[in-house]
C-alpha positions in Angstrom: -0.2 14.4 24.5 2.6 14.9 26.9 4.6 18.1 26.8 2.2 19.8 24.3 3.4 17.7 21.4 1.5 17.7 18.2 1.3 15.4 15.3 1.4 17.2 11.9 -0.1 15.5 8.9 -0.8 16.7 5.3 -2.5 13.5 4.1 -5.8 14.9 3.1 -7.4 11.5 2.5 -7.1 10.5 6.2 -10.2 11.0 8.4 -8.0 12.0 11.4 -6.4 15.0 9.5 -7.7 18.4 10.4 -7.1 19.8 6.9 -7.4 23.4 8.0 -4.3 23.2 10.1 -2.6 20.0 9.1 -2.9 18.4 12.5 -3.8 14.7 13.4 -6.6 14.6 15.8 -5.7 11.2 17.3 -4.4 10.9 20.8 -1.7 8.6 19.6 -0.6 7.1 16.3 1.0 3.8 15.3 3.9 3.9 12.8 5.1 0.7 11.4 7.6 -0.7 8.9 6.3 -0.7 5.4 4.9 -4.1 4.4 7.6 -6.7 3.5 10.6 -4.8 4.9 13.0 -6.4 7.4 15.1 -4.5 10.0 18.3 -4.9 8.1 16.7 -4.2 4.6 14.8 -0.9 5.1 14.2 1.2 2.1 14.8 4.8 3.3 12.4 6.4 0.8 9.3 4.4 2.0 10.4 2.7 5.3 7.4 3.7 7.4 3.6 3.9 7.1 1.0 5.2 9.5 -1.1 2.2 10.6 -3.6 4.4 12.1 -4.6 5.9 8.8 -8.4 5.8 8.2 -9.9 6.8 4.8 -12.3 9.7 4.9 -16.0 9.0 4.0 -17.0 10.5 0.8 
């Protein structure tokens, strides 16, 4: 990442989360509007989701 940026993540069910230090190990992430929302009707409490989420293998 440019300028030594880091993506912090505490979602332990995501395969890209390095749980020991709460960092996302992807080079980039995609954040999108939560399903069904429109630009003028965004619910602030759940307006975005991480489209790059991948469930850990169990």
